[in-house]
Legacy VTK file of the C-alpha trace (Angstrom):
# vtk DataFile Version 3.0
C-alpha trace
ASCII
DATASET POLYDATA
POINTS 480 float
235.499 121.039 -132.965
233.569 123.590 -134.920
234.286 127.280 -134.652
231.632 129.304 -132.893
230.429 131.905 -135.358
227.258 133.730 -136.165
225.309 131.727 -138.692
224.973 132.839 -142.278
221.427 132.949 -143.600
222.296 132.958 -147.270
220.808 130.819 -150.003
223.111 128.121 -151.274
222.229 126.340 -154.454
219.876 125.158 -157.149
218.182 121.875 -156.333
217.639 119.968 -159.543
219.333 116.864 -160.844
219.068 113.946 -163.211
217.593 110.599 -162.305
220.310 107.968 -161.822
220.635 105.893 -164.990
220.864 102.661 -163.088
217.447 103.241 -161.517
215.573 104.174 -164.654
212.937 101.867 -166.034
214.217 101.059 -169.552
210.677 100.761 -170.884
209.476 103.874 -172.720
206.069 105.044 -171.534
203.786 107.151 -173.696
202.371 108.774 -170.563
203.229 108.988 -166.830
202.598 105.853 -164.788
199.418 105.886 -162.742
199.970 107.245 -159.257
199.716 104.944 -156.289
198.969 107.788 -153.917
196.931 110.968 -153.862
198.245 114.381 -152.922
195.234 116.400 -151.997
193.964 114.689 -148.839
197.118 114.359 -146.747
196.349 117.413 -144.609
193.842 115.472 -142.539
196.212 115.139 -139.579
196.222 118.928 -139.212
192.492 119.230 -139.475
192.600 120.405 -143.089
191.563 118.544 -146.183
191.654 119.695 -149.768
188.895 117.554 -151.261
189.306 115.789 -154.586
187.787 117.494 -157.570
186.766 116.332 -161.006
189.463 115.754 -163.605
188.247 118.354 -166.075
191.287 120.209 -167.396
191.527 123.969 -167.471
192.827 125.614 -170.622
194.180 128.585 -168.694
194.475 129.963 -165.196
191.321 132.046 -165.541
188.391 130.795 -163.502
185.855 132.933 -165.253
184.525 130.260 -167.592
181.560 129.349 -165.417
182.200 125.611 -165.023
181.191 123.665 -161.926
184.840 123.475 -160.888
185.191 127.235 -161.340
182.329 127.784 -158.925
183.817 125.329 -156.404
187.086 127.260 -156.383
185.309 130.605 -156.134
183.306 129.362 -153.153
186.414 128.569 -151.102
186.726 131.550 -148.778
188.451 130.221 -145.659
192.258 130.428 -145.613
192.936 127.586 -143.206
196.314 126.771 -144.783
199.068 129.028 -143.431
201.747 128.513 -146.065
201.864 126.938 -149.518
205.229 126.469 -151.223
205.320 126.691 -155.000
207.457 124.214 -156.949
211.123 123.433 -156.216
210.529 119.949 -154.760
213.388 117.490 -155.020
215.383 114.811 -153.266
218.930 115.632 -152.193
221.533 112.893 -152.320
224.247 113.978 -149.903
227.615 112.317 -150.486
231.141 112.807 -149.199
233.565 112.984 -152.123
237.347 113.404 -152.366
236.936 116.476 -154.569
234.140 118.742 -155.797
232.840 118.519 -159.368
234.869 120.381 -162.004
233.552 123.642 -163.468
233.649 122.874 -167.243
230.204 121.585 -168.252
231.425 118.536 -170.185
233.622 117.408 -167.300
230.859 118.197 -164.818
228.363 116.062 -166.730
230.832 113.183 -166.910
231.340 113.513 -163.152
227.585 113.342 -162.528
227.141 110.398 -164.904
229.830 108.537 -163.001
228.016 109.172 -159.721
224.796 107.857 -161.239
226.235 104.467 -162.121
225.891 103.180 -158.552
222.605 103.936 -156.763
223.367 105.507 -153.373
222.106 103.980 -150.164
218.822 105.447 -148.947
220.542 106.769 -145.826
222.074 109.449 -148.058
218.709 110.702 -149.322
217.046 113.800 -147.951
214.105 116.024 -148.835
215.399 119.178 -150.510
214.394 122.424 -152.185
211.219 123.973 -150.805
210.802 120.971 -148.491
213.281 122.752 -146.213
211.005 125.757 -145.814
207.894 123.584 -145.541
209.327 121.366 -142.792
210.651 124.331 -140.812
207.257 126.051 -141.056
205.380 122.915 -139.961
207.682 122.586 -136.954
206.678 126.117 -135.961
203.094 124.886 -135.776
201.991 126.301 -139.139
199.645 124.410 -141.461
201.661 123.797 -144.619
201.052 122.414 -148.086
203.543 121.963 -150.912
202.450 122.537 -154.510
204.675 120.862 -157.048
205.473 117.692 -158.913
207.207 114.440 -158.033
207.168 111.229 -160.011
205.689 107.893 -159.005
208.969 106.081 -158.384
211.155 105.348 -155.389
212.339 108.923 -154.960
208.854 110.371 -155.335
207.421 107.970 -152.776
210.292 108.758 -150.409
209.601 112.491 -150.690
205.878 112.023 -150.240
206.428 109.916 -147.106
208.805 112.488 -145.580
206.305 115.298 -146.081
203.426 113.199 -144.773
205.401 112.272 -141.660
205.977 116.000 -141.009
202.247 116.696 -141.322
202.679 118.528 -144.641
200.185 118.231 -147.468
201.173 117.839 -151.104
199.228 118.995 -154.137
200.016 118.061 -157.727
200.739 121.250 -159.633
199.674 120.166 -163.085
196.952 117.974 -164.511
198.460 114.666 -165.616
199.322 114.576 -169.289
201.416 112.593 -171.719
205.151 113.267 -171.801
207.528 112.229 -174.548
210.216 110.966 -172.181
209.562 109.265 -168.846
212.645 110.936 -167.379
210.960 114.323 -167.844
208.250 113.160 -165.430
210.461 111.706 -162.719
211.296 113.248 -159.358
214.096 115.786 -159.479
217.315 114.916 -157.700
220.211 117.010 -156.525
223.645 115.566 -155.882
224.888 117.466 -152.819
228.612 116.819 -152.649
230.816 117.567 -149.649
234.603 117.489 -149.854
237.035 116.853 -146.944
237.134 120.629 -146.289
233.328 120.607 -145.779
232.825 122.671 -148.939
229.688 121.987 -150.961
229.279 121.299 -154.661
226.106 120.515 -156.568
225.284 118.594 -159.730
221.912 118.875 -161.401
220.360 118.423 -164.786
219.541 122.148 -164.756
223.242 122.658 -165.403
222.917 121.046 -168.817
219.536 122.183 -170.156
218.189 125.531 -171.325
214.606 124.388 -170.655
213.019 124.070 -167.190
212.933 120.504 -165.923
209.128 120.369 -166.137
208.708 122.484 -169.262
205.807 120.207 -170.268
203.652 121.860 -167.582
201.435 124.607 -168.959
198.568 125.247 -166.528
197.884 124.906 -162.819
195.730 122.005 -161.707
192.378 122.659 -160.066
193.818 121.311 -156.790
196.791 123.711 -157.030
194.516 126.709 -157.517
192.339 125.615 -154.619
195.420 125.269 -152.390
196.626 128.758 -153.335
193.196 130.211 -152.643
193.010 128.542 -149.226
196.498 129.685 -148.176
197.474 132.834 -146.331
200.939 132.820 -147.932
202.370 131.288 -151.085
206.170 131.098 -151.229
208.266 130.946 -154.383
212.022 131.148 -154.824
214.282 131.745 -157.807
215.148 128.086 -158.175
211.550 127.455 -159.198
212.538 128.858 -162.594
214.839 125.872 -163.116
211.821 123.599 -162.773
208.792 125.527 -164.065
208.280 127.871 -166.988
208.200 131.629 -166.279
204.690 131.711 -167.741
203.403 129.095 -165.281
205.070 130.814 -162.323
203.584 134.154 -163.329
200.143 132.565 -163.661
200.438 131.308 -160.069
201.466 134.798 -158.939
198.536 136.407 -160.742
196.116 133.929 -159.213
197.481 134.446 -155.688
197.031 138.205 -156.061
193.506 137.693 -157.421
192.388 135.575 -154.465
194.074 137.658 -151.755
196.928 135.294 -150.882
200.130 137.037 -149.777
203.183 136.269 -151.929
206.673 135.711 -150.488
209.523 135.678 -153.026
213.202 134.882 -152.508
215.072 135.225 -155.833
218.243 133.701 -154.395
221.376 133.490 -156.556
219.137 132.835 -159.576
217.958 136.436 -159.440
221.156 137.666 -161.072
220.930 135.219 -163.975
217.183 135.774 -164.406
217.804 139.503 -164.695
219.974 138.867 -167.764
218.097 135.757 -168.963
215.478 135.353 -171.659
212.934 138.113 -172.140
210.298 135.885 -170.558
212.524 135.274 -167.506
213.303 138.979 -167.146
209.617 139.911 -167.262
208.685 137.180 -164.778
211.427 138.274 -162.344
210.353 141.903 -162.639
206.749 140.972 -161.947
207.613 138.887 -158.886
209.764 141.709 -157.516
206.978 144.206 -158.142
203.937 142.169 -157.069
205.186 140.201 -154.052
204.127 141.215 -150.554
207.445 140.162 -148.995
210.855 140.012 -150.675
213.782 138.165 -149.098
217.346 138.602 -150.345
220.936 138.507 -149.160
222.807 141.803 -149.236
224.752 140.601 -152.300
221.541 139.611 -154.097
219.937 142.965 -153.316
222.970 144.733 -154.736
222.980 142.605 -157.892
219.334 143.484 -158.581
219.512 147.190 -157.731
223.158 148.173 -158.241
223.096 149.689 -154.728
225.729 148.547 -152.224
224.030 149.875 -149.083
221.598 147.067 -148.109
219.055 149.445 -146.599
219.044 151.747 -149.630
218.760 148.665 -151.868
215.787 147.436 -149.862
214.152 150.842 -149.998
214.622 150.901 -153.771
212.892 147.526 -154.091
210.048 148.846 -151.929
209.725 151.924 -154.117
209.624 149.836 -157.299
207.071 147.399 -155.862
203.374 147.970 -156.261
202.292 145.624 -153.429
205.497 145.191 -151.439
205.098 145.528 -147.676
208.408 144.127 -146.401
211.893 143.755 -147.853
214.129 141.544 -145.733
217.891 141.636 -146.200
219.861 138.668 -144.889
223.271 139.884 -143.720
224.931 136.533 -143.096
226.799 136.442 -139.755
225.765 140.042 -139.062
222.047 139.255 -138.779
219.093 140.577 -140.751
217.188 143.757 -141.607
213.467 144.233 -142.247
212.538 147.351 -144.197
209.041 148.769 -144.600
207.961 152.087 -146.176
208.106 153.724 -142.725
210.609 151.727 -140.649
213.914 149.889 -140.447
214.239 146.955 -138.014
217.545 145.197 -137.353
218.497 142.092 -135.399
222.016 140.668 -134.892
222.504 136.963 -135.551
222.808 134.318 -132.832
226.180 132.712 -132.169
226.176 128.945 -132.638
228.553 126.103 -133.383
228.004 125.791 -137.117
227.863 122.299 -138.611
226.285 123.079 -141.993
224.657 126.211 -143.446
222.582 124.364 -146.067
218.897 125.084 -145.439
219.495 128.042 -143.098
218.011 130.571 -145.510
215.011 128.351 -146.240
214.187 127.823 -142.573
214.698 131.561 -141.961
211.876 132.238 -144.442
209.570 129.886 -142.541
210.007 131.938 -139.377
209.380 135.186 -141.273
206.091 133.647 -142.416
205.337 132.747 -138.780
205.806 136.358 -137.700
203.850 137.713 -140.664
200.853 135.465 -140.009
200.826 136.161 -136.270
201.314 139.930 -136.795
204.307 139.984 -134.465
206.384 143.157 -133.959
208.969 143.344 -136.740
212.060 142.967 -134.583
210.425 139.933 -132.893
209.943 138.379 -136.339
213.618 138.907 -137.190
214.692 137.484 -133.834
212.821 134.224 -134.262
213.929 133.975 -137.900
217.576 134.396 -136.915
217.103 131.745 -134.229
215.504 129.248 -136.617
218.271 129.774 -139.179
220.933 129.382 -136.502
219.338 126.234 -135.087
219.331 124.714 -138.589
223.054 125.483 -138.928
223.731 123.433 -135.803
222.689 120.263 -137.668
224.080 118.554 -140.732
222.138 119.029 -143.953
218.622 120.258 -144.498
215.272 118.495 -145.022
214.427 116.620 -141.838
217.539 118.143 -140.258
216.199 121.708 -140.199
215.540 123.363 -136.859
213.378 121.651 -134.273
211.242 123.963 -132.167
212.907 122.994 -128.888
216.290 123.985 -130.364
214.885 127.355 -131.411
213.547 128.016 -127.915
216.898 127.096 -126.345
218.685 129.561 -128.621
216.215 132.330 -127.906
216.468 131.737 -124.157
220.278 131.633 -124.361
220.276 135.131 -125.906
223.832 134.784 -127.211
223.856 137.517 -129.840
226.691 138.360 -132.200
226.472 142.005 -131.194
228.578 144.529 -133.107
227.188 147.908 -132.185
229.828 149.735 -134.197
228.762 147.947 -137.381
225.100 148.810 -136.841
225.891 152.391 -135.836
227.924 152.915 -139.012
225.236 151.353 -141.168
222.296 153.181 -139.611
223.733 156.663 -139.113
223.161 157.582 -142.778
219.492 156.625 -142.396
218.683 158.828 -139.422
215.859 160.450 -141.386
213.842 157.219 -141.325
210.580 157.490 -139.397
211.505 154.594 -137.110
214.705 152.605 -136.625
214.774 149.671 -134.190
217.772 147.546 -133.222
217.662 144.398 -131.100
220.324 144.752 -128.437
221.310 143.868 -124.901
222.377 147.457 -124.276
221.314 150.931 -125.362
222.656 152.579 -128.521
224.486 155.916 -128.085
222.293 157.058 -125.226
218.961 158.810 -125.528
220.101 161.097 -128.358
220.413 158.294 -130.877
217.734 158.011 -133.574
217.944 154.255 -133.119
215.396 152.823 -130.703
216.915 149.853 -128.854
214.666 146.811 -128.519
215.513 145.053 -125.268
216.513 141.464 -125.960
215.245 140.458 -122.525
211.805 141.895 -123.263
211.687 140.345 -126.733
212.632 136.936 -125.351
210.083 137.127 -122.540
207.315 137.745 -125.066
208.568 135.321 -127.735
208.831 132.241 -125.525
205.069 131.999 -124.767
204.341 132.253 -128.512
206.802 129.469 -129.248
205.402 127.333 -126.440
201.921 127.711 -127.926
203.333 126.686 -131.306
204.937 123.641 -129.664
201.635 122.590 -128.090
199.908 123.022 -131.442
202.582 120.936 -133.157
202.303 118.122 -130.626
198.549 118.000 -131.012
198.359 117.953 -134.796
198.662 114.252 -135.519
LINES 1 481
480 0 1 2 3 4 5 6 7 8 9 10 11 12 13 14 15 16 17 18 19 20 21 22 23 24 25 26 27 28 29 30 31 32 33 34 35 36 37 38 39 40 41 42 43 44 45 46 47 48 49 50 51 52 53 54 55 56 57 58 59 60 61 62 63 64 65 66 67 68 69 70 71 72 73 74 75 76 77 78 79 80 81 82 83 84 85 86 87 88 89 90 91 92 93 94 95 96 97 98 99 100 101 102 103 104 105 106 107 108 109 110 111 112 113 114 115 116 117 118 119 120 121 122 123 124 125 126 127 128 129 130 131 132 133 134 135 136 137 138 139 140 141 142 143 144 145 146 147 148 149 150 151 152 153 154 155 156 157 158 159 160 161 162 163 164 165 166 167 168 169 170 171 172 173 174 175 176 177 178 179 180 181 182 183 184 185 186 187 188 189 190 191 192 193 194 195 196 197 198 199 200 201 202 203 204 205 206 207 208 209 210 211 212 213 214 215 216 217 218 219 220 221 222 223 224 225 226 227 228 229 230 231 232 233 234 235 236 237 238 239 240 241 242 243 244 245 246 247 248 249 250 251 252 253 254 255 256 257 258 259 260 261 262 263 264 265 266 267 268 269 270 271 272 273 274 275 276 277 278 279 280 281 282 283 284 285 286 287 288 289 290 291 292 293 294 295 296 297 298 299 300 301 302 303 304 305 306 307 308 309 310 311 312 313 314 315 316 317 318 319 320 321 322 323 324 325 326 327 328 329 330 331 332 333 334 335 336 337 338 339 340 341 342 343 344 345 346 347 348 349 350 351 352 353 354 355 356 357 358 359 360 361 362 363 364 365 366 367 368 369 370 371 372 373 374 375 376 377 378 379 380 381 382 383 384 385 386 387 388 389 390 391 392 393 394 395 396 397 398 399 400 401 402 403 404 405 406 407 408 409 410 411 412 413 414 415 416 417 418 419 420 421 422 423 424 425 426 427 428 429 430 431 432 433 434 435 436 437 438 439 440 441 442 443 444 445 446 447 448 449 450 451 452 453 454 455 456 457 458 459 460 461 462 463 464 465 466 467 468 469 470 471 472 473 474 475 476 477 478 479
């Protein structure tokens, strides 16, 4: 039996790992092997196709050079892609182990090398990283494309097939180029280790390298820029810095801003280390925090970046420091979530569920926030569906293809089993009574009519959410 608790919506881990030694091709290649598949046309099943373009390489992100490809990108004005994820694509290998990996780096590396000696059965593989957000978004009926890199080997083909089966497009982030070591080109793996107490540990090659896994990437491909331009939202998280250089990530941010694509950024646990990292990392983090349209953080992450314990004050500080920021969303774990704008505070308690596994909850939560943002839903409605999607993911085991299915989300919303703690919310919100508008999702009123908090009736929210979710379900069924 699993205890019934309100699901935590916190980020969990970095998703990067070494390629198992026993599966490596011992031959040394001067350049990446030729791909057997193409990324840019797999959106056909959703009625979207990013057409192939010429292979001329761009020296920089700027599209002001006047080439034919520049003009093709400039001419793309329709944003028919809802969400594009940026980087952080990997394959998780989920294994039960008698004990979690040790903390000392040398012992940890030896532990990972030992795991790599025997290739795991394919039944233990799962799509990881930003695939979690992409799959959850696609299951909400959104048109999704992933921008990133995977190698042309068994893991890369597995990841490509998973995304294709979910109706998700994939775009190669960088023009193909020579790499000194074939391993630098291969699909990233993450060893997701679960001990008998159901605690998680993670081994990745990011643990043992100061350079990003794909440090050989320098510029965005033409297809990547076209995908960003055609997307309503581009999503990046802090783990992308383990894979891509700060300079490349900033170039993608600059381009998204230039072409009017909204930027969602979730720094995750990496935010704290980026804040004290290299000068380039610090500047990149600062720019993402300042230039993103929507920021998503746990209460602990918000405190680590601002030094402010009160999650609402921390969110308001991030809003004040941002030059384009519209929303700051604070994930409060089993308490629920808060959405802060320059003129309002919206709060929604979490749903109670039987938790199997919290991996992927935060990623799927982001997908639902994107759903609400795109459909211009009332803010507390957006939090409600996001809490439901995160909770539905926690009811399964693992992430990837195990993230929330839409029918599960609708069942949770209809069940309306909130983890209500009115005293907690009253204590938190009473010091913010000067806010222009405070809304709290609740089954009952809050302190009568004299309270500055405006209760949002759960019954009313549910009655209006269900038709939207049913439309999303019909759209999802009819995509492929």
